C-alpha angles and dihedrals in degrees: 000000000000127000115349094011088058091053090051090052091051091050094049090046093052089052091050089052091055092052093047089051094056095088088056096056108017115132095210127199136281114280091233098040098093143334111292093250091061096044087095089068092057100037114133111201113204118232119247111237120229094265094051093044090052091048091055098043091047090064089065126098122184091190090052091047090051094048104035104027111023108037097060087054093054092095134096106278113167114159113286092018127125087242092054088054090047090050093047093051091046093053093048095047092053089052096048091053090066119101094220089079103229118197112239126203128177118210104205121180144151121244135175117255135177082265097049128263116345133185120238131184126197118200117219119186118184128187096204116002093189091065114109093224132037127199100219126212113183143180136158123245104195122100127220115276113237109175095183116033110139090275090295121134121231106213100175097222094175089027096080120309095089094052088052091049087048094055093046089050093051092050091052091044092059096032095111091047092049093047090051092050089050088052091049093052093046089052091052088049089053098049088048088053090051091051098047117096099183141038098246093050090046094052091045096045097045089049091055091049095055117108108259096203128045141160128265125185118198124193107191122207121206100028091138126076115245092214116353128357108259138139089265098039104053145043091037094157098045094045093054095043091050092051090048092049093046089058096044116090117235127222088027112267094024116140102199109030134062140194091272087062086059095057114108121197098330108213119199117199115203140152096020127153101046126113101238098117141012095255140011117287112234114196108205103205094160109055094186088063098043092106089067093069106020 
């Protein structure tokens, strides 16, 4: 990752930092403007000024990312392997070290593969699970399985250890700001509690004081095909998690909405760190949300 490759990692990391900072500065929308599931279509992100941008960027360190986040991931880690378990533990431990108190969930399941049933585990880290909407950054942490490769090991640095490390680094870089935001919201909730005189007002006011937009980091398992890419042999983790989220009510107790409705501009980072082009390639598959990354 020397030279040009390093610069491309820096460029992409800066972009991720801008996205991660959106919950800190977003203007949001009027409460009565639209159904909450449609608010993402009207969301107006605030622009960071130069001083704020510099403050966020100064918290990043490529050398720390390389040493603390990336190096432990440069191992063979296909689903069900010892390396997969080690990578999963590493990702979770790095997140658990953060002060902002992310809520971790491991989505473990069995799925049929060309080599029989295999175990897969997605990692979902949510800053505030009670928020209606979550700005999602995702990557996959598994590596491609090569059963016969002349005794060599495929570690998948760009595909996709580097994106995992970048997401971990950005979470560390904005940790203090996210913690401050959580403390501010907690303080507001306490004020609301002290000013409420009956249970009905209490629940209504606390609900109104909850942050409407938060962050969610997803590390998928089983993105790679075991043999040949097909609808059945690929995307094991994302297919399972999408199905699970579609059947999970959100907010809790809702009848007509699920966790997928709460996703805002999901961004998938993949194949990062190579030297194929002068800058990262951003595929804008959702035109309504291009303003979030343009």
